C-alpha positions as protocol buffer text, in pm:
chain_id: "A"
residue {
  index: 1
  type: MET
  ca { x: 1290 y: 2026 z: -622 }
}
residue {
  index: 2
  type: ALA
  ca { x: 969 y: 1848 z: -717 }
}
residue {
  index: 3
  type: VAL
  ca { x: 982 y: 1471 z: -759 }
}
residue {
  index: 4
  type: ARG
  ca { x: 886 y: 1346 z: -1103 }
}
residue {
  index: 5
  type: ARG
  ca { x: 589 y: 1111 z: -1077 }
}
residue {
  index: 6
  type: SER
  ca { x: 483 y: 838 z: -1312 }
}
residue {
  index: 7
  type: SER
  ca { x: 248 y: 540 z: -1322 }
}
residue {
  index: 8
  type: VAL
  ca { x: 262 y: 178 z: -1419 }
}
residue {
  index: 9
  type: VAL
  ca { x: -30 y: -56 z: -1480 }
}
residue {
  index: 10
  type: LEU
  ca { x: 18 y: -420 z: -1391 }
}
residue {
  index: 11
  type: VAL
  ca { x: -219 y: -711 z: -1431 }
}
residue {
  index: 12
  type: SER
  ca { x: -243 y: -961 z: -1148 }
}
residue {
  index: 13
  type: LYS
  ca { x: -402 y: -1289 z: -1248 }
}
residue {
  index: 14
  type: SER
  ca { x: -423 y: -1431 z: -896 }
}
residue {
  index: 15
  type: PRO
  ca { x: -397 y: -1344 z: -527 }
}
residue {
  index: 16
  type: ALA
  ca { x: -45 y: -1493 z: -534 }
}
residue {
  index: 17
  type: GLU
  ca { x: 56 y: -1239 z: -802 }
}
residue {
  index: 18
  type: THR
  ca { x: -101 y: -957 z: -600 }
}
residue {
  index: 19
  type: LEU
  ca { x: 106 y: -1069 z: -298 }
}
residue {
  index: 20
  type: ARG
  ca { x: 418 y: -1069 z: -518 }
}
residue {
  index: 21
  type: ILE
  ca { x: 348 y: -715 z: -638 }
}
residue {
  index: 22
  type: GLY
  ca { x: 303 y: -611 z: -275 }
}
residue {
  index: 23
  type: ARG
  ca { x: 633 y: -775 z: -174 }
}
residue {
  index: 24
  type: VAL
  ca { x: 817 y: -582 z: -445 }
}
residue {
  index: 25
  type: ILE
  ca { x: 661 y: -255 z: -327 }
}
residue {
  index: 26
  type: GLY
  ca { x: 728 y: -337 z: 40 }
}
residue {
  index: 27
  type: SER
  ca { x: 1093 y: -415 z: -25 }
}
residue {
  index: 28
  type: GLY
  ca { x: 1141 y: -66 z: -172 }
}
residue {
  index: 29
  type: LEU
  ca { x: 960 y: 142 z: 88 }
}
residue {
  index: 30
  type: ARG
  ca { x: 1144 y: 392 z: 306 }
}
residue {
  index: 31
  type: SER
  ca { x: 1083 y: 525 z: 653 }
}
residue {
  index: 32
  type: GLY
  ca { x: 802 y: 782 z: 640 }
}
residue {
  index: 33
  type: ASP
  ca { x: 643 y: 652 z: 320 }
}
residue {
  index: 34
  type: CYS
  ca { x: 267 y: 646 z: 279 }
}
residue {
  index: 35
  type: VAL
  ca { x: 94 y: 401 z: 44 }
}
residue {
  index: 36
  type: ALA
  ca { x: -264 y: 505 z: -40 }
}
residue {
  index: 37
  type: LEU
  ca { x: -483 y: 215 z: -157 }
}
residue {
  index: 38
  type: THR
  ca { x: -814 y: 249 z: -338 }
}
residue {
  index: 39
  type: GLY
  ca { x: -1043 y: -6 z: -494 }
}
residue {
  index: 40
  type: GLU
  ca { x: -1379 y: -172 z: -453 }
}
residue {
  index: 41
  type: LEU
  ca { x: -1463 y: -404 z: -167 }
}
residue {
  index: 42
  type: GLY
  ca { x: -1277 y: -732 z: -219 }
}
residue {
  index: 43
  type: ALA
  ca { x: -1051 y: -599 z: -495 }
}
residue {
  index: 44
  type: GLY
  ca { x: -732 y: -699 z: -313 }
}
residue {
  index: 45
  type: LYS
  ca { x: -622 y: -405 z: -97 }
}
residue {
  index: 46
  type: THR
  ca { x: -556 y: -624 z: 207 }
}
residue {
  index: 47
  type: CYS
  ca { x: -389 y: -893 z: -6 }
}
residue {
  index: 48
  type: LEU
  ca { x: -153 y: -629 z: -147 }
}
residue {
  index: 49
  type: THR
  ca { x: -86 y: -505 z: 208 }
}
residue {
  index: 50
  type: GLN
  ca { x: 3 y: -860 z: 313 }
}
residue {
  index: 51
  type: GLY
  ca { x: 261 y: -863 z: 36 }
}
residue {
  index: 52
  type: ILE
  ca { x: 391 y: -520 z: 140 }
}
residue {
  index: 53
  type: ALA
  ca { x: 433 y: -652 z: 495 }
}
residue {
  index: 54
  type: GLY
  ca { x: 629 y: -951 z: 364 }
}
residue {
  index: 55
  type: GLY
  ca { x: 852 y: -724 z: 156 }
}
residue {
  index: 56
  type: MET
  ca { x: 918 y: -510 z: 463 }
}
residue {
  index: 57
  type: GLY
  ca { x: 1027 y: -812 z: 662 }
}
residue {
  index: 58
  type: VAL
  ca { x: 726 y: -836 z: 892 }
}
residue {
  index: 59
  type: PRO
  ca { x: 760 y: -1185 z: 1047 }
}
residue {
  index: 60
  type: ALA
  ca { x: 530 y: -1450 z: 899 }
}
residue {
  index: 61
  type: SER
  ca { x: 400 y: -1515 z: 1251 }
}
residue {
  index: 62
  type: TYR
  ca { x: 199 y: -1190 z: 1225 }
}
residue {
  index: 63
  type: VAL
  ca { x: -140 y: -1225 z: 1059 }
}
residue {
  index: 64
  type: VAL
  ca { x: -188 y: -916 z: 843 }
}
residue {
  index: 65
  type: ALA
  ca { x: -562 y: -856 z: 838 }
}
residue {
  index: 66
  type: SER
  ca { x: -789 y: -570 z: 741 }
}
residue {
  index: 67
  type: PRO
  ca { x: -825 y: -322 z: 1026 }
}
residue {
  index: 68
  type: THR
  ca { x: -1185 y: -239 z: 931 }
}
residue {
  index: 69
  type: PHE
  ca { x: -1307 y: -257 z: 1291 }
}
residue {
  index: 70
  type: THR
  ca { x: -984 y: -184 z: 1479 }
}
residue {
  index: 71
  type: LEU
  ca { x: -903 y: 103 z: 1237 }
}
residue {
  index: 72
  type: ILE
  ca { x: -527 y: 56 z: 1262 }
}
residue {
  index: 73
  type: ASN
  ca { x: -294 y: -242 z: 1300 }
}
residue {
  index: 74
  type: GLU
  ca { x: 80 y: -225 z: 1371 }
}
residue {
  index: 75
  type: TYR
  ca { x: 338 y: -475 z: 1247 }
}
residue {
  index: 76
  type: PRO
  ca { x: 715 y: -468 z: 1314 }
}
residue {
  index: 77
  type: GLY
  ca { x: 916 y: -461 z: 991 }
}
residue {
  index: 78
  type: LYS
  ca { x: 1294 y: -500 z: 966 }
}
residue {
  index: 79
  type: ALA
  ca { x: 1366 y: -128 z: 912 }
}
residue {
  index: 80
  type: ALA
  ca { x: 1037 y: 37 z: 1009 }
}
residue {
  index: 81
  type: THR
  ca { x: 699 y: -33 z: 1164 }
}
residue {
  index: 82
  type: LEU
  ca { x: 409 y: -90 z: 926 }
}
residue {
  index: 83
  type: TYR
  ca { x: 94 y: 99 z: 1027 }
}
residue {
  index: 84
  type: HIS
  ca { x: -205 y: -44 z: 838 }
}
residue {
  index: 85
  type: LEU
  ca { x: -502 y: 194 z: 849 }
}
residue {
  index: 86
  type: ASP
  ca { x: -854 y: 147 z: 714 }
}
residue {
  index: 87
  type: LEU
  ca { x: -1057 y: 465 z: 650 }
}
residue {
  index: 88
  type: TYR
  ca { x: -1376 y: 288 z: 542 }
}
residue {
  index: 89
  type: ARG
  ca { x: -1566 y: 351 z: 867 }
}
residue {
  index: 90
  type: LEU
  ca { x: -1433 y: 702 z: 929 }
}
residue {
  index: 91
  type: SER
  ca { x: -1645 y: 1001 z: 845 }
}
residue {
  index: 92
  type: GLY
  ca { x: -1388 y: 1279 z: 815 }
}
residue {
  index: 93
  type: PRO
  ca { x: -1067 y: 1445 z: 932 }
}
residue {
  index: 94
  type: GLY
  ca { x: -1196 y: 1477 z: 1289 }
}
residue {
  index: 95
  type: ASP
  ca { x: -1200 y: 1098 z: 1318 }
}
residue {
  index: 96
  type: LEU
  ca { x: -836 y: 1091 z: 1208 }
}
residue {
  index: 97
  type: GLU
  ca { x: -740 y: 1325 z: 1490 }
}
residue {
  index: 98
  type: GLU
  ca { x: -911 y: 1098 z: 1741 }
}
residue {
  index: 99
  type: ILE
  ca { x: -706 y: 794 z: 1639 }
}
residue {
  index: 100
  type: GLY
  ca { x: -375 y: 984 z: 1638 }
}
residue {
  index: 101
  type: TYR
  ca { x: -322 y: 983 z: 1262 }
}
residue {
  index: 102
  type: ARG
  ca { x: -73 y: 1269 z: 1271 }
}
residue {
  index: 103
  type: GLU
  ca { x: 145 y: 1084 z: 1520 }
}
residue {
  index: 104
  type: TYR
  ca { x: 148 y: 775 z: 1299 }
}
residue {
  index: 105
  type: ARG
  ca { x: 240 y: 988 z: 994 }
}
residue {
  index: 106
  type: GLU
  ca { x: 525 y: 1154 z: 1181 }
}
residue {
  index: 107
  type: SER
  ca { x: 654 y: 839 z: 1353 }
}
residue {
  index: 108
  type: GLY
  ca { x: 902 y: 739 z: 1082 }
}
residue {
  index: 109
  type: GLY
  ca { x: 707 y: 420 z: 1016 }
}
residue {
  index: 110
  type: ILE
  ca { x: 541 y: 323 z: 691 }
}
residue {
  index: 111
  type: LEU
  ca { x: 169 y: 391 z: 659 }
}
residue {
  index: 112
  type: VAL
  ca { x: -54 y: 184 z: 431 }
}
residue {
  index: 113
  type: VAL
  ca { x: -402 y: 336 z: 404 }
}
residue {
  index: 114
  type: GLU
  ca { x: -696 y: 135 z: 269 }
}
residue {
  index: 115
  type: TRP
  ca { x: -991 y: 331 z: 131 }
}
residue {
  index: 116
  type: ALA
  ca { x: -765 y: 635 z: 90 }
}
residue {
  index: 117
  type: ASP
  ca { x: -1029 y: 801 z: -129 }
}
residue {
  index: 118
  type: ARG
  ca { x: -1264 y: 833 z: 174 }
}
residue {
  index: 119
  type: ILE
  ca { x: -1060 y: 1119 z: 328 }
}
residue {
  index: 120
  type: PRO
  ca { x: -833 y: 1244 z: 48 }
}
residue {
  index: 121
  type: LEU
  ca { x: -695 y: 1533 z: 254 }
}
residue {
  index: 122
  type: ALA
  ca { x: -530 y: 1276 z: 483 }
}
residue {
  index: 123
  type: ILE
  ca { x: -304 y: 1150 z: 206 }
}
residue {
  index: 124
  type: PRO
  ca { x: 22 y: 1340 z: 150 }
}
residue {
  index: 125
  type: GLU
  ca { x: 94 y: 1462 z: -200 }
}
residue {
  index: 126
  type: GLU
  ca { x: 407 y: 1246 z: -225 }
}
residue {
  index: 127
  type: ALA
  ca { x: 222 y: 926 z: -133 }
}
residue {
  index: 128
  type: ILE
  ca { x: 251 y: 617 z: -345 }
}
residue {
  index: 129
  type: ARG
  ca { x: -99 y: 562 z: -482 }
}
residue {
  index: 130
  type: VAL
  ca { x: -226 y: 219 z: -577 }
}
residue {
  index: 131
  type: THR
  ca { x: -564 y: 163 z: -741 }
}
residue {
  index: 132
  type: ILE
  ca { x: -686 y: -194 z: -773 }
}
residue {
  index: 133
  type: SER
  ca { x: -980 y: -280 z: -995 }
}
residue {
  index: 134
  type: TYR
  ca { x: -1153 y: -595 z: -1109 }
}
residue {
  index: 135
  type: LEU
  ca { x: -1072 y: -750 z: -1446 }
}
residue {
  index: 136
  type: GLY
  ca { x: -1243 y: -1079 z: -1372 }
}
residue {
  index: 137
  type: LEU
  ca { x: -1303 y: -1328 z: -1094 }
}
residue {
  index: 138
  type: LYS
  ca { x: -935 y: -1341 z: -991 }
}
residue {
  index: 139
  type: ALA
  ca { x: -765 y: -1095 z: -1227 }
}
residue {
  index: 140
  type: ARG
  ca { x: -697 y: -740 z: -1115 }
}
residue {
  index: 141
  type: ARG
  ca { x: -566 y: -421 z: -1272 }
}
residue {
  index: 142
  type: VAL
  ca { x: -309 y: -265 z: -1036 }
}
residue {
  index: 143
  type: GLU
  ca { x: -209 y: 94 z: -1113 }
}
residue {
  index: 144
  type: ILE
  ca { x: 81 y: 230 z: -910 }
}
residue {
  index: 145
  type: THR
  ca { x: 162 y: 602 z: -915 }
}
residue {
  index: 146
  type: GLY
  ca { x: 458 y: 762 z: -740 }
}
residue {
  index: 147
  type: ASP
  ca { x: 818 y: 870 z: -771 }
}
residue {
  index: 148
  type: ALA
  ca { x: 921 y: 788 z: -1128 }
}
residue {
  index: 149
  type: GLY
  ca { x: 1249 y: 616 z: -1035 }
}
residue {
  index: 150
  type: ARG
  ca { x: 1088 y: 390 z: -779 }
}
residue {
  index: 151
  type: ILE
  ca { x: 798 y: 306 z: -1012 }
}
residue {
  index: 152
  type: ARG
  ca { x: 1045 y: 203 z: -1288 }
}
residue {
  index: 153
  type: SER
  ca { x: 1240 y: -11 z: -1043 }
}
residue {
  index: 154
  type: TRP
  ca { x: 931 y: -187 z: -910 }
}
residue {
  index: 155
  type: SER
  ca { x: 797 y: -242 z: -1260 }
}
residue {
  index: 156
  type: ARG
  ca { x: 1125 y: -411 z: -1367 }
}
residue {
  index: 157
  type: LYS
  ca { x: 1118 y: -636 z: -1059 }
}
residue {
  index: 158
  type: VAL
  ca { x: 757 y: -739 z: -1112 }
}
residue {
  index: 159
  type: ARG
  ca { x: 804 y: -790 z: -1487 }
}
residue {
  index: 160
  type: PRO
  ca { x: 1161 y: -923 z: -1524 }
}
residue {
  index: 161
  type: ARG
  ca { x: 1302 y: -933 z: -1875 }
}
residue {
  index: 162
  type: PRO
  ca { x: 1309 y: -1278 z: -2033 }
}
residue {
  index: 163
  type: ASP
  ca { x: 1650 y: -1445 z: -2060 }
}
residue {
  index: 164
  type: ARG
  ca { x: 1818 y: -1394 z: -2393 }
}
């Protein structure tokens, strides 16, 4: 049975809000999930990943940084390992084979891929896709696409209803 997909667009007015969105996403990820991030340089992909790591229970003692030059960083979460991959410097699927991408995908960990649009064939169809774009100096548009039920849940947690 195919999973129904939907999207939500959120507006982050600060890096702190982007971290919060990431924490909500991270708290709802499951073993084997892939989160594909796209957006311009400096848009907030790594900031969102820092929030995802926090939501997954990665200890605060770990500095979650962009793996632009190391290509992949690993962080121990409470329920699964976070594999943070940056495709910016890779030129194609052959490079993915060299770094053991398939093994990371099949490990049962959670894979967060920055610059996912660089090698689109590497991203599974069921991936959670997040596109971050500039709205201003600090404001960002964050579009999240994935399983409809999870998207609804995350949207409610990020935008709680006002008390009545």
